[in-house]
C-alpha positions in Angstrom: -18.1 -17.6 -47.4 -18.4 -21.3 -48.2 -16.9 -22.3 -51.6 -20.2 -23.2 -53.3 -21.8 -20.0 -52.1 -18.9 -18.0 -53.5 -19.2 -19.8 -56.8 -22.9 -19.1 -56.8 -22.4 -15.4 -56.2 -19.9 -15.3 -59.1 -22.2 -17.1 -61.5 -19.8 -19.9 -61.9 -22.0 -22.9 -61.4 -23.6 -24.1 -64.7 -24.4 -27.7 -63.7 -23.7 -29.6 -60.5 -24.4 -33.2 -59.4 -26.2 -33.5 -56.0 -25.4 -30.0 -54.7 -26.7 -30.8 -51.2 -24.5 -33.8 -50.7 -21.5 -32.0 -52.2 -22.0 -29.0 -49.9 -22.0 -31.3 -46.9 -18.9 -33.2 -48.1 -17.0 -29.9 -48.7 -17.8 -28.7 -45.2 -16.7 -32.0 -43.6 -13.0 -32.0 -44.6 -10.7 -31.0 -47.5 -11.7 -32.6 -50.8 -9.4 -33.6 -53.6 -10.6 -32.3 -56.9 -9.3 -32.2 -60.4 -9.6 -30.5 -63.8 -8.2 -31.8 -67.1 -6.4 -29.7 -69.7 -5.6 -31.3 -73.1 -2.4 -30.2 -74.8 -3.7 -29.0 -78.1 -1.2 -26.1 -78.5 1.9 -24.7 -77.0 0.0 -22.3 -74.7 -3.3 -21.8 -72.9 -5.5 -18.9 -73.9 -7.6 -16.7 -71.7 -10.5 -18.8 -72.7 -8.9 -21.7 -70.8 -8.4 -19.6 -67.6 -11.8 -20.1 -65.9 -11.3 -23.8 -64.9 -7.8 -23.1 -63.6 -9.0 -20.1 -61.6 -11.8 -22.2 -60.2 -9.3 -24.8 -59.1 -7.5 -21.9 -57.3 -10.7 -20.9 -55.5 -11.0 -24.4 -54.1 -7.3 -24.4 -53.2 -7.7 -21.1 -51.3 -10.7 -22.6 -49.5 -8.5 -25.4 -48.2 -9.2 -28.1 -50.7 -6.5 -30.1 -52.7 -6.4 -29.5 -56.5 -5.0 -31.8 -59.1 -4.2 -30.6 -62.6 -4.4 -33.4 -65.1 -2.6 -32.8 -68.4 -4.1 -34.8 -71.2 -0.8 -36.3 -72.5 -2.8 -39.4 -73.5 -6.2 -38.0 -74.4 -4.6 -35.2 -76.4 -3.5 -38.0 -78.9 -7.2 -39.0 -79.4 -9.1 -35.7 -79.5 -12.1 -34.5 -77.5 -15.3 -34.1 -79.6 -16.9 -31.9 -77.0 -17.8 -28.4 -78.4 -16.4 -29.3 -81.8 -18.3 -29.7 -85.1 -15.5 -31.6 -86.9 -12.6 -34.0 -86.1 -9.6 -32.5 -84.5 -6.2 -32.9 -86.2 -4.2 -35.7 -84.6 -0.8 -34.3 -83.3 2.4 -36.3 -83.1 3.3 -37.7 -79.6 6.5 -35.7 -79.4 4.6 -32.4 -80.1 2.0 -33.3 -77.4 4.7 -34.0 -74.9 6.4 -30.7 -75.7 3.1 -28.7 -75.4 2.3 -30.6 -72.1 5.4 -29.3 -70.4 4.7 -25.7 -71.4 1.1 -25.9 -70.2 2.2 -27.5 -66.9 4.4 -24.5 -66.2 1.6 -22.0 -66.9 -0.8 -23.9 -64.6 1.8 -24.4 -61.9 2.3 -20.6 -61.8 -1.4 -19.9 -61.4 -1.8 -22.5 -58.7 1.2 -21.7 -56.6 0.6 -22.1 -52.8 2.5 -21.4 -49.7 0.8 -24.2 -47.9 2.2 -27.8 -48.4 -1.2 -29.2 -47.3 -3.0 -28.2 -50.5 -0.1 -27.7 -52.9 -1.3 -28.5 -56.5 -0.4 -31.9 -57.9 0.2 -31.9 -61.7 -0.2 -35.3 -63.3 -0.3 -36.5 -66.9 -2.8 -39.2 -67.9 -0.3 -40.7 -70.4 1.3 -42.2 -67.3 -1.6 -44.8 -67.1 -3.3 -44.5 -70.5 -0.1 -45.4 -72.2 0.1 -48.7 -70.4 -3.4 -49.9 -71.1 -4.0 -53.0 -73.1 -6.9 -52.6 -75.5 -8.7 -55.9 -74.7 -8.4 -55.4 -70.9 -9.7 -51.8 -71.2 -12.7 -52.8 -73.3 -13.6 -55.6 -70.9 -13.0 -53.7 -67.7 -14.3 -50.2 -68.7 -16.2 -50.5 -71.9 -18.6 -53.1 -70.6 -20.1 -50.5 -68.2 -21.2 -48.2 -71.1 -24.1 -49.0 -73.4 -24.2 -47.6 -76.9 -27.4 -45.8 -76.1 -25.8 -44.1 -73.1 -22.9 -42.8 -75.1 -25.0 -41.7 -78.1 -27.3 -39.7 -75.7 -24.3 -37.5 -74.5 -24.4 -34.1 -76.2 -20.7 -34.3 -77.2 -21.5 -37.3 -79.3 -25.1 -36.6 -80.3 -24.2 -33.2 -81.8 -21.7 -34.9 -84.1 -23.8 -37.7 -85.5 -24.9 -35.9 -88.6 -21.4 -34.4 -89.5 -19.7 -37.6 -88.5 -17.5 -38.8 -85.6 -14.7 -41.3 -85.7 -14.4 -44.3 -83.3 -11.3 -42.5 -82.0 -13.2 -39.4 -80.8 -16.2 -41.5 -79.9 -14.0 -43.4 -77.4 -12.7 -40.2 -75.7 -15.5 -40.3 -73.2 -14.4 -43.7 -71.9 -10.8 -42.6 -71.4 -11.9 -39.4 -69.5 -14.2 -41.6 -67.3 -11.2 -43.9 -66.6 -9.1 -40.9 -65.6 -11.6 -40.0 -62.9 -11.7 -43.6 -61.7 -7.9 -43.7 -61.6 -7.7 -40.5 -59.7 -10.4 -41.6 -57.3 -8.6 -45.0 -56.6 -5.1 -43.5 -56.3 -5.6 -40.1 -54.8 -9.2 -40.3 -53.4 -10.3 -37.6 -55.8 -14.0 -37.0 -55.3 -14.8 -34.0 -57.5 -14.2 -33.1 -61.2 -14.7 -29.6 -62.6 -14.7 -28.4 -66.1 -16.3 -26.3 -68.8 -20.0 -26.8 -69.6 -19.1 -28.8 -72.7 -17.5 -31.4 -70.4 -20.7 -32.4 -68.6 -21.2 -35.6 -70.5 -17.6 -36.7 -69.9 -17.7 -35.8 -66.2 -21.0 -37.7 -65.5 -19.6 -40.7 -67.4 -16.7 -40.8 -64.9 -19.1 -40.5 -62.0 -21.2 -43.4 -63.3 -18.1 -45.5 -63.9 -16.9 -45.0 -60.3 -20.3 -45.7 -58.9 -20.6 -49.0 -60.9 -17.1 -50.2 -60.0 -16.7 -49.0 -56.4 -20.3 -48.2 -55.3 -19.1 -44.8 -54.1 -20.5 -41.3 -54.8 -18.3 -38.7 -56.3 -19.3 -35.3 -57.8 -19.1 -33.1 -60.9 -19.4 -29.3 -61.4 -19.3 -27.4 -64.7 -18.6 -23.7 -65.3 -20.6 -21.5 -67.8 -19.6 -20.8 -71.3 -18.1 -17.3 -71.3 -20.0 -14.9 -73.6 -19.6 -11.2 -74.1 -22.7 -9.0 -73.9 -22.4 -8.1 -77.6 -22.4 -11.8 -78.6 -18.8 -11.9 -79.8 -16.4 -14.6 -78.6 -14.5 -14.0 -75.4 -10.7 -14.1 -75.7 -10.5 -13.0 -79.3 -9.4 -9.7 -80.7 -8.8 -8.4 -84.2 -5.2 -9.5 -83.9 -6.2 -13.0 -82.8 -6.3 -15.0 -79.6 -5.1 -13.8 -76.2 -2.5 -16.2 -75.0 -0.9 -16.7 -71.6 2.5 -17.1 -73.1 4.2 -13.7 -73.0 6.0 -14.5 -76.3 2.7 -14.9 -78.1 0.8 -12.1 -76.3 2.9 -9.6 -74.5 2.0 -8.5 -71.0 1.0 -5.1 -72.4 -1.3 -6.6 -74.9 -2.7 -8.9 -72.2 -3.3 -5.8 -70.0 -5.0 -3.9 -72.8 -7.3 -6.9 -73.5 -8.8 -6.6 -70.0 -8.8 -2.9 -69.7 -10.8 -2.7 -73.0 -13.6 -4.7 -71.4 -17.1 -3.1 -71.9 -19.1 -1.7 -69.0 -21.7 -4.5 -69.5 -19.1 -7.2 -69.0 -16.6 -5.8 -66.5 -18.5 -6.8 -63.3 -19.2 -10.3 -64.6 -15.5 -10.7 -65.5 -14.4 -9.4 -62.1 -16.6 -12.1 -60.5 -15.4 -14.8 -62.9 -11.7 -14.2 -62.9 -10.5 -12.2 -59.9 -10.2 -13.1 -56.2 -11.7 -9.8 -55.0 -14.2 -10.1 -52.2 -18.0 -9.8 -52.7 -17.9 -6.4 -51.0 -15.1 -5.1 -53.3 -16.9 -6.2 -56.4 -20.3 -4.7 -55.4 -18.5 -1.4 -54.6 -17.0 -1.4 -58.1 -20.4 -2.2 -59.6 -21.8 0.9 -58.0 -18.9 2.9 -59.3 -19.5 1.6 -62.9 -23.1 2.8 -62.6 -22.2 6.2 -61.0 -19.0 7.1 -62.9 -18.6 4.8 -66.0 -16.3 7.3 -67.7 -13.6 6.7 -65.0 -13.4 3.0 -66.0 -12.2 2.2 -62.5 -13.5 -1.4 -62.6 -11.7 -2.1 -65.9 -8.4 -0.8 -64.4 -8.8 -3.1 -61.4 -9.6 -6.1 -63.7 -6.6 -5.4 -65.9 -4.3 -5.1 -62.9 -5.6 -8.2 -61.1 -5.3 -10.4 -64.2 -1.9 -9.2 -65.4 -0.5 -9.6 -61.9 -1.9 -13.1 -61.7 -0.5 -14.3 -65.0 2.6 -12.2 -65.5 3.6 -11.1 -62.0 4.1 -7.6 -60.6 7.1 -6.6 -62.7 5.3 -7.2 -66.0 2.2 -5.4 -64.6 4.3 -2.3 -63.8 5.8 -2.3 -67.3 2.4 -2.7 -68.9 1.0 0.3 -66.9 4.0 2.4 -67.7 3.5 1.8 -71.5 -0.2 2.6 -71.1 0.5 5.9 -69.3 3.1 6.8 -71.9 0.6 6.3 -74.8 -2.3 7.9 -73.0 -0.5 11.0 -71.9 2.1 11.1 -74.8 5.0 10.6 -72.4 7.0 8.6 -75.0 10.4 9.7 -73.8 10.1 7.6 -70.7 9.9 4.3 -72.6 12.8 2.0 -73.0 13.6 0.4 -76.4 12.1 -2.9 -75.2 8.9 -1.1 -74.1 8.6 0.7 -77.4 8.8 -2.7 -79.2 6.3 -4.2 -76.8 3.8 -1.3 -76.7 3.7 -0.8 -80.5 3.7 -4.4 -81.6 0.3 -4.2 -83.1 0.3 -0.8 -84.7 1.0 -0.2 -88.4 4.7 0.0 -89.1 7.1 1.1 -91.8 10.9 0.7 -92.3 13.1 3.4 -93.6 15.9 1.7 -95.4 19.4 3.2 -95.9 18.3 6.8 -96.0 20.1 9.7 -94.3 17.0 11.8 -94.2 13.4 11.8 -95.2 10.8 14.7 -95.5 8.0 14.3 -92.9 5.4 14.7 -95.7 6.9 11.8 -97.6 7.1 9.6 -94.5 3.4 10.3 -93.6 2.3 9.0 -97.0 4.7 6.0 -97.1 3.7 4.9 -93.6 0.0 5.2 -94.3 -0.5 7.9 -91.7 -1.8 10.3 -94.5 -3.5 9.3 -97.7 -1.6 11.8 -99.9 1.0 14.5 -99.8 -1.8 17.1 -99.9 -3.5 15.5 -96.9 -0.2 15.1 -95.1 0.5 18.9 -95.4 -3.0 19.7 -94.1 -2.5 17.2 -91.2 0.8 18.9 -90.3 -0.7 22.5 -90.5 -3.6 21.5 -88.3 -1.3 20.2 -85.6 -2.7 16.7 -86.0 0.8 15.1 -86.3 3.3 14.4 -83.6 6.6 12.6 -83.9 8.0 11.1 -80.7 5.6 13.2 -78.7 6.6 16.5 -80.5 4.1 18.3 -82.7 5.6 19.7 -85.9 3.7 22.3 -87.9 6.4 22.9 -90.6 5.4 21.1 -93.8 9.0 21.2 -95.0 10.3 19.4 -91.9 13.1 16.9 -92.6 13.7 14.0 -90.3 17.1 12.2 -89.7 18.1 9.4 -87.3 18.9 12.1 -84.7 15.1 12.6 -84.4 14.7 8.9 -83.4 14.5 7.3 -80.0 17.6 5.2 -79.6 18.6 6.2 -83.1 16.1 3.7 -84.4 12.5 4.5 -83.7 10.0 7.2 -84.7 6.6 7.1 -83.3 4.1 9.0 -85.3 0.7 9.9 -83.8 -2.1 11.2 -85.9 -4.8 12.8 -83.7 -5.0 11.2 -80.2 -4.9 7.5 -80.8 -3.7 6.6 -84.3 -0.1 5.4 -83.8 2.5 4.4 -86.5 5.9 2.9 -85.6 8.8 3.8 -87.9 12.0 1.8 -87.7 15.0 3.5 -89.3 17.4 0.9 -90.7 20.9 2.1 -91.2 
């Protein structure tokens, strides 16, 4: 399937400049394309994944991707999609974040073929050497005030206010496209739908200075069917950095996808074929309780971001929790799998009554309720159900002499750490 047809099937084309000419150009020979990523934090989130995965789609189709890290533009701040000014971060911090984001994107865009191996560049390499008067003369003269004010990224901020710093961001991104066209023959820029104004500004600048046609393509804003923001959970954002979001948490994020969203996300984020996706769509309609599509989505995404070994560990933790096979977990897997559950520390005690522990950990609301829960068989400790209300626990009951995992009912877990 031709790349634009594939993107169309997946619902990944929000806006495109001159689709007919771009299609012809893509069929003629490999195209160099780029996407920019500003360094506004020490890790990308799943919300940043779509443009990176789209670059990968072009790469797999034989085209040549460039990742442009905004080492320079990150010092200015992109007004696109924002209702107020961004905080300006120190240059040293932006450089540190840029290196971490480079590594994450390099992992996603790995390639066995040297012909279309990803190039990772930083725009501070040229923006840092610009002279203000030269830039205003050579670039600024090609943009009228009316042209810039008409762009949505600027127009939406006129009432709340926009500084000259963020107002100028469009010019710098346009210059990035020009620089990449001149130095690397880059003919296509892709990005999120909020980048349309910046992308078309670059296209116009290239046309005015060189007389050549280049192209732009934007991806849709990702929305969940219930209207909530994609990439957020009750515990916060889902990060690509395993130190901020563990592979198990990452796996769980995808496996908890709703039936109404799972096929859309399989199209957006995975490299499954059209046939495979359509078969999973039929399975969702026929046997939604099996959640087969969610399992495939979680495996594909965890493998892509965290590799096979981390996927295996995430699946092992999931099986242990689902089937109560807690004894199979290593100490590290316990810590990872129960990172987000309520926890309690037993400090310097040789023993503790189970009833008392249930109350102190929050598993039961009172001692009376704790006794009822125990009698009803609703309480298990490290996978074992206790029905004796006078049960006394000691470190010998712990996994690795340190952890007690209390489960109330089928899904309410509590992690107890016994400090000696």
